[in-house]
Backbone atoms as SQL, in Angstrom:
CREATE TABLE atoms (id INTEGER PRIMARY KEY, chain TEXT, resi INTEGER, resn TEXT, atom TEXT, x REAL, y REAL, z REAL);
INSERT INTO atoms VALUES
  (1, 'A', 1, 'MET', 'N', 17.513, 5.938, 29.080),
  (2, 'A', 1, 'MET', 'CA', 16.481, 5.736, 28.097),
  (3, 'A', 1, 'MET', 'C', 16.059, 4.278, 28.102),
  (4, 'A', 2, 'GLY', 'N', 14.753, 4.104, 28.010),
  (5, 'A', 2, 'GLY', 'CA', 14.228, 2.760, 27.998),
  (6, 'A', 2, 'GLY', 'C', 14.360, 2.113, 26.629),
  (7, 'A', 3, 'PRO', 'N', 14.146, 0.816, 26.596),
  (8, 'A', 3, 'PRO', 'CA', 14.263, 0.119, 25.311),
  (9, 'A', 3, 'PRO', 'C', 13.185, 0.541, 24.302),
  (10, 'A', 4, 'VAL', 'N', 12.029, 0.975, 24.799),
  (11, 'A', 4, 'VAL', 'CA', 10.960, 1.399, 23.892),
  (12, 'A', 4, 'VAL', 'C', 11.376, 2.654, 23.137),
  (13, 'A', 5, 'VAL', 'N', 12.011, 3.577, 23.830),
  (14, 'A', 5, 'VAL', 'CA', 12.452, 4.819, 23.193),
  (15, 'A', 5, 'VAL', 'C', 13.529, 4.523, 22.159),
  (16, 'A', 6, 'MET', 'N', 14.421, 3.624, 22.477),
  (17, 'A', 6, 'MET', 'CA', 15.479, 3.266, 21.532),
  (18, 'A', 6, 'MET', 'C', 14.903, 2.619, 20.280),
  (19, 'A', 7, 'ILE', 'N', 13.913, 1.760, 20.452),
  (20, 'A', 7, 'ILE', 'CA', 13.289, 1.108, 19.306),
  (21, 'A', 7, 'ILE', 'C', 12.609, 2.142, 18.422),
  (22, 'A', 8, 'LEU', 'N', 11.904, 3.090, 19.033),
  (23, 'A', 8, 'LEU', 'CA', 11.241, 4.135, 18.256),
  (24, 'A', 8, 'LEU', 'C', 12.252, 4.993, 17.504),
  (25, 'A', 9, 'ILE', 'N', 13.370, 5.308, 18.145),
  (26, 'A', 9, 'ILE', 'CA', 14.410, 6.099, 17.482),
  (27, 'A', 9, 'ILE', 'C', 14.963, 5.343, 16.278),
  (28, 'A', 10, 'VAL', 'N', 15.197, 4.055, 16.421),
  (29, 'A', 10, 'VAL', 'CA', 15.728, 3.249, 15.323),
  (30, 'A', 10, 'VAL', 'C', 14.716, 3.169, 14.181),
  (31, 'A', 11, 'ILE', 'N', 13.452, 2.964, 14.499),
  (32, 'A', 11, 'ILE', 'CA', 12.426, 2.860, 13.454),
  (33, 'A', 11, 'ILE', 'C', 12.305, 4.169, 12.684),
  (34, 'A', 12, 'PHE', 'N', 12.171, 5.291, 13.402),
  (35, 'A', 12, 'PHE', 'CA', 12.048, 6.576, 12.720),
  (36, 'A', 12, 'PHE', 'C', 13.321, 6.947, 11.980),
  (37, 'A', 13, 'GLY', 'N', 14.465, 6.578, 12.521),
  (38, 'A', 13, 'GLY', 'CA', 15.730, 6.824, 11.825),
  (39, 'A', 13, 'GLY', 'C', 15.821, 6.030, 10.527),
  (40, 'A', 14, 'ALA', 'N', 15.361, 4.797, 10.544),
  (41, 'A', 14, 'ALA', 'CA', 15.386, 3.981, 9.330),
  (42, 'A', 14, 'ALA', 'C', 14.439, 4.550, 8.275),
  (43, 'A', 15, 'ILE', 'N', 13.265, 4.980, 8.699),
  (44, 'A', 15, 'ILE', 'CA', 12.312, 5.571, 7.757),
  (45, 'A', 15, 'ILE', 'C', 12.880, 6.846, 7.153),
  (46, 'A', 16, 'PHE', 'N', 13.457, 7.696, 7.995),
  (47, 'A', 16, 'PHE', 'CA', 14.074, 8.923, 7.505),
  (48, 'A', 16, 'PHE', 'C', 15.212, 8.605, 6.539),
  (49, 'A', 17, 'GLY', 'N', 16.029, 7.616, 6.875),
  (50, 'A', 17, 'GLY', 'CA', 17.156, 7.253, 6.018),
  (51, 'A', 17, 'GLY', 'C', 16.719, 6.785, 4.640),
  (52, 'A', 18, 'VAL', 'N', 15.667, 5.994, 4.586),
  (53, 'A', 18, 'VAL', 'CA', 15.177, 5.499, 3.302),
  (54, 'A', 18, 'VAL', 'C', 14.681, 6.655, 2.446),
  (55, 'A', 19, 'PHE', 'N', 13.871, 7.540, 3.038),
  (56, 'A', 19, 'PHE', 'CA', 13.359, 8.678, 2.270),
  (57, 'A', 19, 'PHE', 'C', 14.488, 9.617, 1.850),
  (58, 'A', 20, 'TYR', 'N', 15.446, 9.854, 2.738),
  (59, 'A', 20, 'TYR', 'CA', 16.561, 10.730, 2.401),
  (60, 'A', 20, 'TYR', 'C', 17.362, 10.168, 1.232),
  (61, 'A', 21, 'LEU', 'N', 17.667, 8.880, 1.284),
  (62, 'A', 21, 'LEU', 'CA', 18.426, 8.270, 0.192),
  (63, 'A', 21, 'LEU', 'C', 17.644, 8.311, -1.110),
  (64, 'A', 22, 'PHE', 'N', 16.353, 8.052, -1.049),
  (65, 'A', 22, 'PHE', 'CA', 15.537, 8.057, -2.258),
  (66, 'A', 22, 'PHE', 'C', 15.538, 9.426, -2.915),
  (67, 'A', 23, 'PHE', 'N', 15.256, 10.462, -2.136),
  (68, 'A', 23, 'PHE', 'CA', 15.144, 11.788, -2.719),
  (69, 'A', 23, 'PHE', 'C', 16.502, 12.379, -3.102),
  (70, 'A', 24, 'SER', 'N', 17.536, 12.104, -2.319),
  (71, 'A', 24, 'SER', 'CA', 18.839, 12.665, -2.668),
  (72, 'A', 24, 'SER', 'C', 19.413, 12.006, -3.920),
  (73, 'A', 25, 'THR', 'N', 19.253, 10.688, -4.056),
  (74, 'A', 25, 'THR', 'CA', 19.770, 10.047, -5.268),
  (75, 'A', 25, 'THR', 'C', 18.947, 10.424, -6.491),
  (76, 'A', 26, 'ARG', 'N', 17.642, 10.603, -6.314),
  (77, 'A', 26, 'ARG', 'CA', 16.804, 11.025, -7.439),
  (78, 'A', 26, 'ARG', 'C', 17.221, 12.423, -7.900),
  (79, 'A', 27, 'ASN', 'N', 17.503, 13.296, -6.944),
  (80, 'A', 27, 'ASN', 'CA', 17.922, 14.652, -7.278),
  (81, 'A', 27, 'ASN', 'C', 19.271, 14.635, -8.001),
  (82, 'A', 28, 'LYS', 'N', 20.214, 13.848, -7.501),
  (83, 'A', 28, 'LYS', 'CA', 21.532, 13.770, -8.145),
  (84, 'A', 28, 'LYS', 'C', 21.425, 13.195, -9.554),
  (85, 'A', 29, 'GLU', 'N', 20.557, 12.188, -9.729),
  (86, 'A', 29, 'GLU', 'CA', 20.352, 11.597, -11.042),
  (87, 'A', 29, 'GLU', 'C', 19.810, 12.621, -12.028),
  (88, 'A', 30, 'ARG', 'N', 18.828, 13.378, -11.583),
  (89, 'A', 30, 'ARG', 'CA', 18.225, 14.375, -12.459),
  (90, 'A', 30, 'ARG', 'C', 19.208, 15.482, -12.805),
  (91, 'A', 31, 'LEU', 'N', 19.989, 15.908, -11.837),
  (92, 'A', 31, 'LEU', 'CA', 20.993, 16.938, -12.118),
  (93, 'A', 31, 'LEU', 'C', 22.027, 16.443, -13.120),
  (94, 'A', 32, 'ALA', 'N', 22.432, 15.192, -12.981),
  (95, 'A', 32, 'ALA', 'CA', 23.406, 14.638, -13.921),
  (96, 'A', 32, 'ALA', 'C', 22.828, 14.550, -15.326),
  (97, 'A', 33, 'LEU', 'N', 21.561, 14.183, -15.446),
  (98, 'A', 33, 'LEU', 'CA', 20.933, 14.119, -16.768),
  (99, 'A', 33, 'LEU', 'C', 20.803, 15.503, -17.389),
  (100, 'A', 34, 'ILE', 'N', 20.453, 16.486, -16.572),
  (101, 'A', 34, 'ILE', 'CA', 20.313, 17.848, -17.088),
  (102, 'A', 34, 'ILE', 'C', 21.681, 18.394, -17.519),
  (103, 'A', 35, 'GLU', 'N', 22.733, 18.077, -16.751),
  (104, 'A', 35, 'GLU', 'CA', 24.080, 18.521, -17.128),
  (105, 'A', 35, 'GLU', 'C', 24.520, 17.922, -18.453),
  (106, 'A', 36, 'LYS', 'N', 24.067, 16.721, -18.756),
  (107, 'A', 36, 'LYS', 'CA', 24.444, 16.082, -20.019),
  (108, 'A', 36, 'LYS', 'C', 23.576, 16.541, -21.171),
  (109, 'A', 37, 'GLY', 'N', 22.608, 17.425, -20.895),
  (110, 'A', 37, 'GLY', 'CA', 21.810, 17.996, -21.966),
  (111, 'A', 37, 'GLY', 'C', 20.458, 17.353, -22.179),
  (112, 'A', 38, 'ALA', 'N', 19.998, 16.525, -21.257),
  (113, 'A', 38, 'ALA', 'CA', 18.684, 15.907, -21.408),
  (114, 'A', 38, 'ALA', 'C', 17.604, 16.952, -21.176),
  (115, 'A', 39, 'ASP', 'N', 16.498, 16.794, -21.861),
  (116, 'A', 39, 'ASP', 'CA', 15.381, 17.716, -21.728),
  (117, 'A', 39, 'ASP', 'C', 14.678, 17.466, -20.392),
  (118, 'A', 40, 'ALA', 'N', 14.246, 18.521, -19.741),
  (119, 'A', 40, 'ALA', 'CA', 13.596, 18.389, -18.437),
  (120, 'A', 40, 'ALA', 'C', 12.211, 17.763, -18.534),
  (121, 'A', 41, 'SER', 'N', 11.660, 17.667, -19.722),
  (122, 'A', 41, 'SER', 'CA', 10.324, 17.093, -19.868),
  (123, 'A', 41, 'SER', 'C', 10.308, 15.590, -19.632),
  (124, 'A', 42, 'ILE', 'N', 11.467, 14.939, -19.599),
  (125, 'A', 42, 'ILE', 'CA', 11.480, 13.500, -19.344),
  (126, 'A', 42, 'ILE', 'C', 11.113, 13.172, -17.906),
  (127, 'A', 43, 'PHE', 'N', 11.120, 14.166, -17.019),
  (128, 'A', 43, 'PHE', 'CA', 10.763, 13.942, -15.628),
  (129, 'A', 43, 'PHE', 'C', 9.268, 14.070, -15.379),
  (130, 'A', 44, 'MET', 'N', 8.555, 14.542, -16.365),
  (131, 'A', 44, 'MET', 'CA', 7.106, 14.700, -16.228),
  (132, 'A', 44, 'MET', 'C', 6.414, 13.414, -16.647),
  (133, 'A', 45, 'SER', 'N', 5.205, 13.228, -16.155),
  (134, 'A', 45, 'SER', 'CA', 4.417, 12.050, -16.497),
  (135, 'A', 45, 'SER', 'C', 4.048, 12.082, -17.975),
  (136, 'A', 46, 'LYS', 'N', 4.110, 10.947, -18.613),
  (137, 'A', 46, 'LYS', 'CA', 3.802, 10.852, -20.032),
  (138, 'A', 46, 'LYS', 'C', 2.299, 10.923, -20.279),
  (139, 'A', 47, 'ARG', 'N', 1.530, 10.323, -19.366),
  (140, 'A', 47, 'ARG', 'CA', 0.090, 10.236, -19.570),
  (141, 'A', 47, 'ARG', 'C', -0.621, 11.314, -18.768),
  (142, 'A', 48, 'GLN', 'N', -1.326, 12.150, -19.452),
  (143, 'A', 48, 'GLN', 'CA', -2.102, 13.181, -18.772),
  (144, 'A', 48, 'GLN', 'C', -3.483, 12.671, -18.397),
  (145, 'A', 49, 'ASP', 'N', -3.920, 11.577, -19.029),
  (146, 'A', 49, 'ASP', 'CA', -5.245, 11.036, -18.766),
  (147, 'A', 49, 'ASP', 'C', -5.217, 9.915, -17.724),
  (148, 'A', 50, 'ALA', 'N', -4.124, 9.791, -16.989),
  (149, 'A', 50, 'ALA', 'CA', -3.998, 8.733, -15.988),
  (150, 'A', 50, 'ALA', 'C', -4.977, 8.971, -14.839),
  (151, 'A', 51, 'THR', 'N', -5.390, 7.875, -14.215),
  (152, 'A', 51, 'THR', 'CA', -6.306, 7.958, -13.093),
  (153, 'A', 51, 'THR', 'C', -5.611, 8.642, -11.922),
  (154, 'A', 52, 'PRO', 'N', -6.262, 9.608, -11.284),
  (155, 'A', 52, 'PRO', 'CA', -5.642, 10.282, -10.141),
  (156, 'A', 52, 'PRO', 'C', -5.338, 9.296, -9.003),
  (157, 'A', 53, 'ILE', 'N', -4.233, 9.516, -8.346),
  (158, 'A', 53, 'ILE', 'CA', -3.789, 8.608, -7.284),
  (159, 'A', 53, 'ILE', 'C', -4.769, 8.588, -6.118),
  (160, 'A', 54, 'SER', 'N', -5.475, 9.694, -5.896),
  (161, 'A', 54, 'SER', 'CA', -6.425, 9.727, -4.789),
  (162, 'A', 54, 'SER', 'C', -7.562, 8.735, -5.016),
  (163, 'A', 55, 'LYS', 'N', -8.014, 8.609, -6.248),
  (164, 'A', 55, 'LYS', 'CA', -9.078, 7.638, -6.538),
  (165, 'A', 55, 'LYS', 'C', -8.595, 6.215, -6.311),
  (166, 'A', 56, 'VAL', 'N', -7.385, 5.944, -6.715),
  (167, 'A', 56, 'VAL', 'CA', -6.831, 4.605, -6.549),
  (168, 'A', 56, 'VAL', 'C', -6.663, 4.276, -5.064),
  (169, 'A', 57, 'LEU', 'N', -6.134, 5.224, -4.295),
  (170, 'A', 57, 'LEU', 'CA', -5.944, 4.991, -2.863),
  (171, 'A', 57, 'LEU', 'C', -7.268, 4.798, -2.143),
  (172, 'A', 58, 'ILE', 'N', -8.253, 5.626, -2.452),
  (173, 'A', 58, 'ILE', 'CA', -9.548, 5.500, -1.798),
  (174, 'A', 58, 'ILE', 'C', -10.203, 4.173, -2.162),
  (175, 'A', 59, 'LEU', 'N', -10.119, 3.775, -3.420),
  (176, 'A', 59, 'LEU', 'CA', -10.701, 2.511, -3.851),
  (177, 'A', 59, 'LEU', 'C', -10.052, 1.339, -3.135),
  (178, 'A', 60, 'ASN', 'N', -8.721, 1.307, -3.099),
  (179, 'A', 60, 'ASN', 'CA', -8.024, 0.197, -2.458),
  (180, 'A', 60, 'ASN', 'C', -8.240, 0.187, -0.951),
  (181, 'A', 61, 'PHE', 'N', -8.268, 1.354, -0.323),
  (182, 'A', 61, 'PHE', 'CA', -8.481, 1.416, 1.116),
  (183, 'A', 61, 'PHE', 'C', -9.891, 0.956, 1.469),
  (184, 'A', 62, 'ALA', 'N', -10.878, 1.368, 0.667),
  (185, 'A', 62, 'ALA', 'CA', -12.259, 0.950, 0.916),
  (186, 'A', 62, 'ALA', 'C', -12.405, -0.558, 0.757),
  (187, 'A', 63, 'LEU', 'N', -11.796, -1.118, -0.281),
  (188, 'A', 63, 'LEU', 'CA', -11.890, -2.560, -0.475),
  (189, 'A', 63, 'LEU', 'C', -11.128, -3.328, 0.595),
  (190, 'A', 64, 'LEU', 'N', -10.034, -2.775, 1.083),
  (191, 'A', 64, 'LEU', 'CA', -9.304, -3.410, 2.175),
  (192, 'A', 64, 'LEU', 'C', -10.160, -3.456, 3.435),
  (193, 'A', 65, 'LEU', 'N', -10.792, -2.332, 3.779),
  (194, 'A', 65, 'LEU', 'CA', -11.635, -2.308, 4.976),
  (195, 'A', 65, 'LEU', 'C', -12.849, -3.220, 4.826),
  (196, 'A', 66, 'MET', 'N', -13.429, -3.273, 3.630),
  (197, 'A', 66, 'MET', 'CA', -14.554, -4.184, 3.416),
  (198, 'A', 66, 'MET', 'C', -14.097, -5.638, 3.531),
  (199, 'A', 67, 'GLY', 'N', -12.896, -5.932, 3.062),
  (200, 'A', 67, 'GLY', 'CA', -12.358, -7.284, 3.192),
  (201, 'A', 67, 'GLY', 'C', -12.109, -7.660, 4.639),
  (202, 'A', 68, 'ILE', 'N', -11.613, -6.716, 5.438),
  (203, 'A', 68, 'ILE', 'CA', -11.396, -6.989, 6.860),
  (204, 'A', 68, 'ILE', 'C', -12.732, -7.242, 7.553),
  (205, 'A', 69, 'GLY', 'N', -13.728, -6.418, 7.238),
  (206, 'A', 69, 'GLY', 'CA', -15.052, -6.619, 7.826),
  (207, 'A', 69, 'GLY', 'C', -15.662, -7.945, 7.413),
  (208, 'A', 70, 'ALA', 'N', -15.512, -8.306, 6.150),
  (209, 'A', 70, 'ALA', 'CA', -16.032, -9.590, 5.678),
  (210, 'A', 70, 'ALA', 'C', -15.298, -10.755, 6.340),
  (211, 'A', 71, 'GLY', 'N', -13.999, -10.587, 6.590),
  (212, 'A', 71, 'GLY', 'CA', -13.235, -11.634, 7.261),
  (213, 'A', 71, 'GLY', 'C', -13.695, -11.857, 8.689),
  (214, 'A', 72, 'ILE', 'N', -13.959, -10.768, 9.394),
  (215, 'A', 72, 'ILE', 'CA', -14.458, -10.898, 10.769),
  (216, 'A', 72, 'ILE', 'C', -15.827, -11.572, 10.767),
  (217, 'A', 73, 'LEU', 'N', -16.688, -11.160, 9.854),
  (218, 'A', 73, 'LEU', 'CA', -18.021, -11.753, 9.755),
  (219, 'A', 73, 'LEU', 'C', -17.942, -13.232, 9.392),
  (220, 'A', 74, 'LEU', 'N', -17.094, -13.581, 8.426),
  (221, 'A', 74, 'LEU', 'CA', -16.934, -14.968, 8.022),
  (222, 'A', 74, 'LEU', 'C', -16.382, -15.817, 9.160),
  (223, 'A', 75, 'ALA', 'N', -15.417, -15.286, 9.907),
  (224, 'A', 75, 'ALA', 'CA', -14.860, -16.027, 11.040),
  (225, 'A', 75, 'ALA', 'C', -15.919, -16.244, 12.113),
  (226, 'A', 76, 'LEU', 'N', -16.745, -15.239, 12.354),
  (227, 'A', 76, 'LEU', 'CA', -17.818, -15.377, 13.338),
  (228, 'A', 76, 'LEU', 'C', -18.832, -16.430, 12.893),
  (229, 'A', 77, 'ILE', 'N', -19.165, -16.429, 11.600),
  (230, 'A', 77, 'ILE', 'CA', -20.100, -17.431, 11.082),
  (231, 'A', 77, 'ILE', 'C', -19.508, -18.828, 11.207),
  (232, 'A', 78, 'LEU', 'N', -18.228, -18.984, 10.879),
  (233, 'A', 78, 'LEU', 'CA', -17.579, -20.289, 11.005),
  (234, 'A', 78, 'LEU', 'C', -17.514, -20.751, 12.458),
  (235, 'A', 79, 'GLN', 'N', -17.253, -19.811, 13.359),
  (236, 'A', 79, 'GLN', 'CA', -17.127, -20.166, 14.764),
  (237, 'A', 79, 'GLN', 'C', -18.481, -20.525, 15.374),
  (238, 'A', 80, 'GLU', 'N', -19.483, -19.712, 15.121),
  (239, 'A', 80, 'GLU', 'CA', -20.791, -19.945, 15.732),
  (240, 'A', 80, 'GLU', 'C', -21.595, -21.003, 14.978),
  (241, 'A', 81, 'GLY', 'N', -21.544, -20.979, 13.674),
  (242, 'A', 81, 'GLY', 'CA', -22.370, -21.890, 12.887),
  (243, 'A', 81, 'GLY', 'C', -21.839, -23.303, 12.828),
  (244, 'A', 82, 'PHE', 'N', -20.534, -23.441, 12.697),
  (245, 'A', 82, 'PHE', 'CA', -19.943, -24.762, 12.539),
  (246, 'A', 82, 'PHE', 'C', -19.205, -25.235, 13.780),
  (247, 'A', 83, 'GLY', 'N', -19.099, -24.404, 14.782),
  (248, 'A', 83, 'GLY', 'CA', -18.468, -24.805, 16.041),
  (249, 'A', 83, 'GLY', 'C', -16.964, -24.926, 15.973),
  (250, 'A', 84, 'ILE', 'N', -16.345, -24.247, 15.047),
  (251, 'A', 84, 'ILE', 'CA', -14.882, -24.284, 14.942),
  (252, 'A', 84, 'ILE', 'C', -14.308, -23.383, 16.037),
  (253, 'A', 85, 'THR', 'N', -13.433, -23.919, 16.868),
  (254, 'A', 85, 'THR', 'CA', -12.899, -23.139, 17.994),
  (255, 'A', 85, 'THR', 'C', -11.390, -22.902, 17.875),
  (256, 'A', 86, 'ASN', 'N', -10.852, -23.005, 16.692),
  (257, 'A', 86, 'ASN', 'CA', -9.424, -22.779, 16.486),
  (258, 'A', 86, 'ASN', 'C', -9.112, -21.288, 16.623),
  (259, 'A', 87, 'GLU', 'N', -8.009, -20.954, 17.287),
  (260, 'A', 87, 'GLU', 'CA', -7.639, -19.551, 17.501),
  (261, 'A', 87, 'GLU', 'C', -7.199, -18.877, 16.217),
  (262, 'A', 88, 'ALA', 'N', -6.782, -19.639, 15.237),
  (263, 'A', 88, 'ALA', 'CA', -6.246, -19.064, 14.010),
  (264, 'A', 88, 'ALA', 'C', -7.330, -18.715, 13.000),
  (265, 'A', 89, 'ILE', 'N', -8.588, -18.959, 13.341),
  (266, 'A', 89, 'ILE', 'CA', -9.639, -18.718, 12.359),
  (267, 'A', 89, 'ILE', 'C', -9.826, -17.226, 12.082),
  (268, 'A', 90, 'TYR', 'N', -9.728, -16.379, 13.102),
  (269, 'A', 90, 'TYR', 'CA', -9.920, -14.940, 12.892),
  (270, 'A', 90, 'TYR', 'C', -8.802, -14.321, 12.050),
  (271, 'A', 91, 'PRO', 'N', -7.536, -14.490, 12.418),
  (272, 'A', 91, 'PRO', 'CA', -6.495, -13.887, 11.566),
  (273, 'A', 91, 'PRO', 'C', -6.478, -14.484, 10.157),
  (274, 'A', 92, 'GLY', 'N', -6.729, -15.778, 10.052),
  (275, 'A', 92, 'GLY', 'CA', -6.706, -16.415, 8.740),
  (276, 'A', 92, 'GLY', 'C', -7.761, -15.863, 7.802),
  (277, 'A', 93, 'THR', 'N', -8.992, -15.773, 8.276),
  (278, 'A', 93, 'THR', 'CA', -10.050, -15.271, 7.402),
  (279, 'A', 93, 'THR', 'C', -9.908, -13.769, 7.153),
  (280, 'A', 94, 'ILE', 'N', -9.423, -13.033, 8.143),
  (281, 'A', 94, 'ILE', 'CA', -9.228, -11.591, 7.941),
  (282, 'A', 94, 'ILE', 'C', -8.174, -11.346, 6.867),
  (283, 'A', 95, 'PHE', 'N', -7.034, -12.031, 6.953),
  (284, 'A', 95, 'PHE', 'CA', -5.988, -11.839, 5.951),
  (285, 'A', 95, 'PHE', 'C', -6.421, -12.343, 4.576),
  (286, 'A', 96, 'LEU', 'N', -7.159, -13.446, 4.548),
  (287, 'A', 96, 'LEU', 'CA', -7.626, -13.984, 3.273),
  (288, 'A', 96, 'LEU', 'C', -8.569, -13.007, 2.575),
  (289, 'A', 97, 'THR', 'N', -9.562, -12.523, 3.283),
  (290, 'A', 97, 'THR', 'CA', -10.527, -11.637, 2.639),
  (291, 'A', 97, 'THR', 'C', -9.940, -10.242, 2.382),
  (292, 'A', 98, 'ALA', 'N', -9.022, -9.786, 3.222),
  (293, 'A', 98, 'ALA', 'CA', -8.355, -8.511, 2.950),
  (294, 'A', 98, 'ALA', 'C', -7.497, -8.627, 1.687),
  (295, 'A', 99, 'GLY', 'N', -6.827, -9.752, 1.515),
  (296, 'A', 99, 'GLY', 'CA', -6.048, -9.977, 0.294),
  (297, 'A', 99, 'GLY', 'C', -6.925, -10.048, -0.938),
  (298, 'A', 100, 'ILE', 'N', -8.071, -10.694, -0.812),
  (299, 'A', 100, 'ILE', 'CA', -9.020, -10.747, -1.925),
  (300, 'A', 100, 'ILE', 'C', -9.517, -9.338, -2.252),
  (301, 'A', 101, 'GLY', 'N', -9.766, -8.533, -1.222),
  (302, 'A', 101, 'GLY', 'CA', -10.190, -7.154, -1.440),
  (303, 'A', 101, 'GLY', 'C', -9.138, -6.331, -2.154),
  (304, 'A', 102, 'LEU', 'N', -7.876, -6.478, -1.750),
  (305, 'A', 102, 'LEU', 'CA', -6.803, -5.735, -2.413),
  (306, 'A', 102, 'LEU', 'C', -6.585, -6.214, -3.844),
  (307, 'A', 103, 'PHE', 'N', -6.731, -7.508, -4.068),
  (308, 'A', 103, 'PHE', 'CA', -6.591, -8.033, -5.420),
  (309, 'A', 103, 'PHE', 'C', -7.709, -7.511, -6.318),
  (310, 'A', 104, 'SER', 'N', -8.924, -7.470, -5.798),
  (311, 'A', 104, 'SER', 'CA', -10.019, -6.933, -6.601),
  (312, 'A', 104, 'SER', 'C', -9.821, -5.429, -6.826),
  (313, 'A', 105, 'GLY', 'N', -9.229, -4.720, -5.852),
  (314, 'A', 105, 'GLY', 'CA', -8.894, -3.317, -6.047),
  (315, 'A', 105, 'GLY', 'C', -7.867, -3.124, -7.148),
  (316, 'A', 106, 'PHE', 'N', -6.910, -4.031, -7.226),
  (317, 'A', 106, 'PHE', 'CA', -5.912, -3.981, -8.288),
  (318, 'A', 106, 'PHE', 'C', -6.576, -4.159, -9.648),
  (319, 'A', 107, 'LYS', 'N', -7.484, -5.132, -9.729),
  (320, 'A', 107, 'LYS', 'CA', -8.193, -5.370, -10.985),
  (321, 'A', 107, 'LYS', 'C', -9.071, -4.167, -11.359),
  (322, 'A', 108, 'MET', 'N', -9.748, -3.572, -10.382),
  (323, 'A', 108, 'MET', 'CA', -10.606, -2.419, -10.654),
  (324, 'A', 108, 'MET', 'C', -9.772, -1.208, -11.072),
  (325, 'A', 109, 'THR', 'N', -8.591, -1.057, -10.510),
  (326, 'A', 109, 'THR', 'CA', -7.707, 0.042, -10.893),
  (327, 'A', 109, 'THR', 'C', -7.249, -0.121, -12.337),
  (328, 'A', 110, 'LYS', 'N', -6.965, -1.357, -12.745),
  (329, 'A', 110, 'LYS', 'CA', -6.604, -1.584, -14.143),
  (330, 'A', 110, 'LYS', 'C', -7.748, -1.224, -15.070),
  (331, 'A', 111, 'GLU', 'N', -8.976, -1.496, -14.654),
  (332, 'A', 111, 'GLU', 'CA', -10.140, -1.138, -15.467),
  (333, 'A', 111, 'GLU', 'C', -10.293, 0.382, -15.541),
  (334, 'A', 112, 'LEU', 'N', -10.015, 1.095, -14.428),
  (335, 'A', 112, 'LEU', 'CA', -10.090, 2.556, -14.439),
  (336, 'A', 112, 'LEU', 'C', -9.045, 3.142, -15.383),
  (337, 'A', 113, 'ASP', 'N', -7.872, 2.544, -15.436),
  (338, 'A', 113, 'ASP', 'CA', -6.821, 3.040, -16.317),
  (339, 'A', 113, 'ASP', 'C', -7.143, 2.823, -17.789),
  (340, 'A', 114, 'LYS', 'N', -7.913, 1.783, -18.087),
  (341, 'A', 114, 'LYS', 'CA', -8.264, 1.522, -19.482),
  (342, 'A', 114, 'LYS', 'C', -9.238, 2.545, -20.022),
  (343, 'A', 115, 'LYS', 'N', -10.072, 3.093, -19.143),
  (344, 'A', 115, 'LYS', 'CA', -11.105, 4.039, -19.591),
  (345, 'A', 115, 'LYS', 'C', -10.556, 5.397, -19.896);
C-alpha cells in the first residue's frame, strides 16, 4: 500500500472515530438520564420558532462564496491597478473577504433569529 492510501485510511478512520464517540456517548448519556427518571422532552428543542438550519447554511455558504469571489476580484484590481506583484496577495485577500462574508453571515443569522 502506498502512503496516499494510508493517509486516506487514517483521515477517514479519525472522522469515523469522532462521530462514533459523539453519538455513542450522547446515547449513553440519554439512557442514563432516562433511567434516573428524567423526562424525554428535555432532548427536544425548546424553541419551535427557531430559524431552520437549511436557511442558515445556505445564507452562510452564499456569503462565503461571494466573499471568495470578491477577494479574487480585489486581488486582481490590486495587482493590475497598483502593480503589486506579491504572491501572497491572492490568498490574503481571499481569506480576508471570505472571513468578512462569514462574519456578516453570522450577524444576519442573529437577525433572522430575532424575528
